[in-house]
C-alpha positions in Angstrom: -51.8 -156.7 -28.8 -49.2 -155.5 -26.3 -50.1 -156.1 -22.7 -49.8 -152.4 -22.0 -52.5 -151.6 -24.5 -55.0 -154.3 -23.4 -57.9 -152.8 -21.6 -59.2 -155.4 -19.2 -60.6 -155.7 -15.7 -60.0 -158.5 -13.2 -57.2 -160.2 -15.2 -56.8 -163.8 -14.0 -53.8 -165.4 -15.9 -53.9 -169.2 -16.3 -50.7 -170.9 -17.4 -51.9 -173.9 -19.5 -49.1 -176.5 -19.5 -50.9 -178.6 -22.1 -50.8 -175.9 -24.8 -47.8 -173.9 -23.5 -49.9 -170.7 -23.6 -51.3 -168.3 -21.1 -55.0 -167.5 -21.0 -57.3 -164.9 -19.6 -61.1 -164.3 -19.9 -63.1 -161.1 -19.6 -66.5 -159.8 -20.4 -67.2 -157.7 -23.5 -67.3 -154.4 -21.7 -63.9 -153.2 -23.1 -64.4 -154.5 -26.7 -64.9 -152.1 -29.6 -68.1 -152.0 -31.6 -66.1 -153.6 -34.4 -64.9 -156.5 -32.3 -68.4 -157.0 -30.9 -69.9 -157.1 -34.4 -67.2 -159.5 -35.6 -68.1 -162.1 -32.9 -71.8 -161.3 -32.5 -71.9 -162.4 -28.9 -72.5 -159.0 -27.2 -71.0 -157.4 -24.1 -72.7 -159.8 -21.7 -70.5 -162.8 -22.6 -67.0 -163.9 -21.8 -64.1 -163.7 -24.3 -60.8 -165.5 -24.2 -57.3 -164.0 -24.7 -54.1 -166.0 -25.2 -50.4 -165.3 -25.1 -47.2 -167.2 -25.5 -45.0 -164.7 -23.6 -47.3 -162.5 -21.4 -46.2 -159.5 -23.4 -48.4 -159.9 -26.5 -52.0 -161.1 -26.3 -54.5 -162.2 -28.9 -58.3 -162.0 -28.6 -59.5 -165.5 -29.4 -63.2 -165.0 -29.3 -66.2 -165.8 -27.2 -65.5 -168.4 -24.5 -69.0 -168.3 -22.9 -72.2 -167.2 -24.5 -75.0 -167.6 -22.0 -78.1 -169.6 -22.9 -81.3 -167.6 -23.2 -82.6 -168.9 -19.9 -79.4 -168.5 -17.9 -80.1 -166.8 -14.6 -77.2 -164.3 -14.9 -78.2 -161.4 -17.0 -75.4 -158.9 -16.3 -72.0 -158.3 -14.8 -70.0 -161.3 -16.2 -67.2 -160.2 -13.9 -64.0 -161.7 -12.6 -63.8 -165.0 -14.6 -61.2 -167.0 -12.8 -60.1 -170.2 -14.6 -58.9 -173.5 -12.9 -57.9 -177.0 -14.1 -59.4 -179.8 -12.0 -59.2 -183.5 -13.0 -58.6 -182.7 -16.7 -61.4 -180.2 -17.1 -61.3 -176.4 -17.3 -63.5 -174.5 -14.9 -64.4 -170.8 -14.8 -65.9 -169.2 -11.8 -67.5 -165.9 -12.7 -69.8 -163.3 -11.1 -73.3 -162.6 -12.5 -76.4 -160.6 -11.5 -80.0 -161.6 -11.9 -82.5 -159.3 -13.7 -85.1 -158.6 -11.0 -84.3 -156.6 -7.8 -84.7 -158.9 -4.8 -82.0 -158.2 -2.2 -82.2 -155.3 0.2 -78.9 -153.4 0.5 -77.4 -151.1 3.1 -78.6 -148.2 1.0 -82.2 -149.3 1.7 -83.1 -150.3 -1.8 -83.6 -153.5 -3.6 -80.9 -154.7 -6.0 -80.7 -157.8 -8.3 -79.1 -160.8 -6.6 -75.4 -161.2 -7.4 -73.6 -164.5 -7.2 -71.0 -166.8 -8.7 -71.6 -169.6 -11.1 -69.3 -172.4 -12.3 -68.7 -173.0 -16.0 -66.9 -176.0 -17.5 -65.2 -176.9 -20.8 -62.7 -179.4 -22.2 -60.5 -176.6 -23.5 -59.1 -173.4 -22.0 -60.2 -171.0 -24.8 -63.9 -171.6 -25.2 -66.9 -173.9 -25.2 -67.8 -173.1 -21.6 -71.2 -174.2 -20.3 -72.9 -173.7 -16.9 -72.7 -176.6 -14.6 -76.0 -175.5 -13.2 -78.5 -172.7 -14.0 -78.1 -171.2 -10.6 -75.3 -169.6 -8.5 -73.0 -171.8 -6.4 -72.9 -169.1 -3.8 -75.9 -168.7 -1.3 -79.2 -167.6 -2.9 -80.2 -164.3 -1.5 -76.6 -163.1 -0.9 -74.8 -160.4 -2.8 -71.7 -162.6 -3.5 -68.9 -162.1 -6.0 -65.3 -162.9 -7.1 -65.3 -166.6 -6.4 -62.0 -168.6 -6.6 -61.0 -172.2 -6.0 -58.4 -173.4 -3.5 -57.3 -177.1 -3.5 -56.1 -178.2 0.0 -53.2 -180.5 0.6 -55.6 -183.4 1.2 -57.3 -182.9 -2.2 -60.4 -181.2 -0.8 -61.7 -178.2 -2.6 -62.7 -174.8 -1.2 -64.7 -171.9 -2.8 -63.4 -168.6 -1.6 -65.5 -165.5 -2.4 -66.7 -162.1 -1.1 -70.0 -161.2 0.5 -70.5 -157.7 -0.9 -70.4 -154.5 1.2 -73.7 -153.6 -0.5 -75.5 -156.1 1.6 -73.4 -156.2 4.8 -71.7 -152.8 4.9 -68.3 -154.2 5.9 -67.5 -156.6 3.1 -66.5 -160.1 4.1 -64.2 -162.9 2.7 -66.0 -166.2 2.8 -64.7 -169.8 2.5 -66.9 -172.8 1.9 -66.1 -176.4 1.0 -67.2 -177.5 -2.5 -67.5 -180.9 -4.0 -64.6 -181.9 -6.2 -66.9 -181.9 -9.3 -67.8 -178.3 -8.3 -71.5 -179.0 -8.5 -72.4 -178.3 -4.9 -71.2 -176.7 -1.7 -70.6 -178.7 1.4 -71.4 -177.4 4.9 -72.0 -173.8 5.9 -70.1 -170.7 4.6 -67.5 -169.4 7.1 -66.5 -165.7 7.3 -62.7 -165.5 7.4 -62.5 -161.7 8.0 -64.1 -158.4 7.2 -62.5 -155.6 5.2 -62.2 -153.2 8.1 -60.1 -155.7 10.1 -57.1 -154.9 7.8 -55.2 -151.9 9.1 -54.5 -150.5 5.6 -58.2 -150.2 4.7 -59.1 -146.6 5.3 -62.3 -145.2 4.0 -64.5 -142.4 5.4 -67.7 -143.7 3.9 -68.4 -146.3 6.6 -68.7 -149.1 4.1 -65.7 -151.2 3.1 -65.1 -153.3 0.0 -63.8 -156.8 -0.3 -62.7 -158.0 -3.7 -60.8 -160.8 -5.4 -59.6 -163.2 -2.7 -57.1 -165.7 -4.1 -55.3 -168.2 -1.9 -51.9 -169.8 -2.4 -49.7 -172.0 -0.2 -46.1 -171.1 0.7 -43.3 -173.8 0.9 -43.5 -173.7 4.7 -47.1 -174.8 4.6 -48.7 -171.5 5.5 -51.3 -169.8 3.3 -51.4 -166.3 1.9 -54.3 -164.5 0.3 -54.2 -161.5 -2.0 -57.3 -159.4 -2.0 -58.4 -155.9 -2.8 -60.1 -152.9 -1.1 -59.7 -149.1 -1.0 -57.5 -146.9 1.0 -57.3 -143.1 0.7 -59.6 -143.2 -2.3 -57.4 -145.6 -4.3 -57.8 -149.2 -5.1 -55.2 -151.4 -3.4 -53.9 -155.0 -3.0 -53.4 -156.4 0.4 -52.2 -159.7 1.8 -53.6 -161.8 4.6 -51.9 -164.9 6.0 -53.0 -168.1 7.7 -49.9 -169.3 9.6 -51.6 -172.6 10.5 -52.0 -173.5 6.8 -55.8 -173.9 7.4 -58.1 -171.9 5.1 -60.6 -171.9 7.9 -58.0 -170.9 10.5 -57.0 -167.5 11.8 -56.0 -164.9 9.2 -53.5 -162.2 10.0 -53.2 -159.1 7.8 -50.0 -157.6 6.6 -50.1 -154.0 8.0 -49.5 -152.3 4.6 -50.9 -152.8 1.2 -48.7 -153.9 -1.7 -49.2 -151.1 -4.3 -49.8 -147.4 -4.8 -50.9 -147.3 -8.5 -54.7 -147.4 -7.9 -54.7 -151.0 -9.1 -56.2 -154.2 -7.8 -58.2 -157.3 -8.3 -54.9 -159.3 -8.3 -53.8 -162.9 -8.5 -50.4 -164.6 -8.3 -49.2 -167.2 -10.8 -46.0 -169.0 -11.9 -44.7 -168.6 -15.4 -43.7 -171.7 -17.4 -40.1 -170.8 -16.3 -41.1 -171.0 -12.6 -41.0 -167.2 -12.0 -43.6 -165.7 -9.7 -45.8 -163.0 -11.2 -48.8 -160.9 -10.1 -51.5 -159.7 -12.5 -54.0 -157.0 -11.9 -55.7 -154.0 -13.6 -54.5 -150.5 -13.1 -55.6 -147.8 -12.7 -59.1 -148.5 -11.4 -60.8 -146.4 -14.0 -62.2 -146.5 -17.5 -58.6 -146.5 -18.7 -57.4 -149.6 -16.8 -55.0 -151.9 -18.5 -53.4 -155.3 -17.9 -50.5 -155.1 -15.4 -48.2 -158.0 -14.9 -45.2 -157.6 -12.6 -42.7 -159.7 -10.7 -43.8 -160.8 -7.2 -41.5 -161.9 -4.5 -41.3 -162.8 -0.8 -38.2 -161.4 0.8 -37.4 -161.3 4.6 -41.0 -162.4 5.3 -42.5 -159.5 3.3 -44.2 -159.6 -0.1 -43.1 -157.2 -2.8 -44.3 -156.1 -6.3 -41.5 -155.0 -8.6 -41.6 -151.2 -9.1 -43.5 -150.5 -5.8 
C-alpha cells in the first residue's frame, strides 16, 4: 500500500538494521472489517506494518494481542518501538476499564498509562513485561518513549495528560535497563503553555508525543505536539546542556501548518534524516514522511 493511502495515527518508524526493513505498529482502529475478520484479533490489538523503501507498506498482522486479564482494555495508542540489548520493546498507551481518576472536567475517567511490551522480533510476538502500567498508578499518562543517555542509562519520557492537570506536562523518569521498573521520582520538564506557539482559548493545553534525540554537539532536542489556532502542530524544545533533566528551551515557532502531529525523527538506512507523523488530525489522517533538517540552528520540515 502506498504511504499516501495508509490511514494511521501516531506513526513511529523503526529502521531495523537486522532485516533491512522499516516497521511501524498501530491499533486496529483504521482497519477495514475485512482486514479485522482476516486476522481475528479485533481493534483493541496492535498490528505491524513493514516497508523496504518507506513508500510502500505491507500490513503484516497482529503484533500484540492482549491476554484476557491484561489491565489495558482500550486505546492501544502510540506504540513506539525500540531495540535494547537485542530485544525489541514497544511502549504503548492503554486505558483501564473502570473510571477511577478525577479529571479537570470534574468527572471520573478510566486510568490511562503506558505499558512495556517485549519480543525477539520486530513484527510480532509481543508480550507485556508486567500486567501493570510503567507510568505512575493514578495518573493519566500517555505517549511514552525511551531515551538512552550517553552513559547507557535509560529514561522514560511521557506526558501527564491535560485531562488530569489542565496544562499538560512532559515528564522524564529513569527506568531500569531491562525496562521492568522506574527509578527515582518523575520529573516535570515543562508544561504545554510554556511554549510560545501553543495558543488555545480553552484554558487547557495538550502535550503529546515527546521524542528526544541528541545532536552532534551533545545537546538534546525533543519533538512534541500540541494545538495552536485549532490545528495540531509539531514543536521543538531543546536542552543545551545535553541533560534530559536540565532546562528545556522552546523554539518560538512550530514546525508545520498541515494540521499534523505526533511526530518522531529517524534516520534512513542511507543516513538521511526523516520525520514521520499523521496529517491531518482527523478521521482522514494518513502517514506523512518528509525530509527533516537543521540549518542555521533552525529545524525544517521539507515542504513547510
